N, C-alpha and C positions, 0 to 999 in steps of 0.2 A: 670290759676284755673285745676282745679281736677274734675272728674266725682267722683260723689258721690253716695251709695244705699238708696235708699229710702224704707220702709217701710210701705203699707199701709193699710188699712183697706179689705176685703174682696171684692172684686167684684167692687173698685173705681181707679184701676190702669188709666184706661184711665180718668174718670172724674177730678182725681188728677195734670195728665198729661195737662190736656187742662184747667186748673183753674191757675196751673204754670208757663204755655207758656204765656196765655194770660197778668199777670202781670212781665212778661218780662225778667221771667229765662228759663234761654234752660235748656231743657228737652229732655227725649228718652224712650219709652216707645214701645216698639219692640212688633210687633202684626203681628198673624196669620191667613192667609185668610183660611177660613173653608165653607165650603158649611153642609146646617146642613137642615134637615128633619125638617118644619114646622106639625103642622096640616093638609095643604089644598096645600105644595108647599115645595118646596127647594129655599131656600134664603142663599145668601153669608152673612156672617158673619164676623166681626174682634175681634180675641181674645187678650189678651195679652200671649207672649211668656212666659214668667216666673208671676204667680201668687203672686200678692200685693209685685209688686215693681216695680219702676221706677228708672230712672238713670238723677241726675241732674247734671249740668255744672257748680259752681259757685263758687264763692270766698270762701275762707275758714272764713274768718271776715263777711260773709254778709249768715252763712249757718241756722242759725236759721229763716228766714225770708222765708222759705219753709214752717215754721207749720201755715201760715196762711189762707193754702186751706186746708180744709177742708178734711179728707180723710186722711192726712198724719200721718202717727202714733207714727215712729221715725226713726234713719239709723239705715243701719245695720252694726256694726260695729265687727272689727278684729285684736283679741289681743290688745284688747283694744281700738283701735283707730275707727275712722272712715272708714266702709270698701273704700279705692279707685281702680277707675276703669282706665284704661290703654287708650290714645286713641285708641290706637291698635289694641285695643281689642273690641271697641264698634267697630269701621269702619267693624274691620273683619263680628262682627255679623250682621252690616248691609248689609254688601254685601251679606254676604250668603243667609240672607234673601230674596236677589234683587234675586239673582242668582238659588235659589232650590228652585221646586214644594212646597208648605207649605205640602203637602197631605206627603211628607215625611220623614218632620221632627219627628213627636212626634209618638214615639214606640205605644205607644195605639194605631195605627189607620191600625196598625197588628195583623191579624188573623193566625189559622189557617189555612193551606189549602190557604192564599192567595197569587196569585199569584204577583213575584216581579224582580224587574230587579238592577242590582248591577249597581251603577250610579259612582265608586271611588275605586281605591285600583289594586292589582296584576289581581281581577275578572270582570274588570269593563265590562258591555256592558253584560254580560251572564246571562242570563233568572235561578229564579229559585221558590220552592214553601217552607211557610214554613211550619217546622215542629210542631216547639216548641214556644214559647216564654217566656224568663225567663227574669225580669226587663230590664235591658238595651244590651240584648240578644235573639240575634235569632238564633235556630238551622232552615239551610236553606238544600232542594237538589236541588244539579244542574241542570240543566234539559239535559243539551248537556252530561255533563260526568259522570253523574249518584252517586258522589259521596256529602255525603254530609258535610257542615262545620256551622261553631260557626259563628258567626258575632257578633263584636263588634258596635252599634246603634251608639255608639260618634265616632268613628273614623271611619265612613264610612257611606256611601249616600245610601240610597236603599229607592226606589220608587217604592210602589205599581202600581201593573198591571192593569188599569180598566177590570173587568169583561163585557162582552158584556151584 
């Protein structure tokens, strides 16, 4: 059996995953735990890591059975064939979500002047301040060395240091 990528309607990822799981289909919808401010309090919510996508593990001949769940739009295709994700890649993703703080996963969580801690790479455990942000890159100034570095968020784990 292969893992396939399903494209869902906007904001229907969790509902699609629940419906498919209840019908006996193995499904994975990676979720991030975020602390959100409501009008009167902070609340922990789970948001999909990939907007409008879920992964299903299903026999090739049973692929049409996912369309019984409302919210499923289509399969994601690559080079004219349904996109297949290897088991190892999904296991890596699951381990990554379990191992690292979810606040460090989304690049939009970083703002100019934020204090951060590098959690991977040659400069691991170094504290820095965010100078600028551009797409998947952060320009940081290292506190102890006083030098500027450019960090690719796709290749490095960076954690925001909470302000007091």
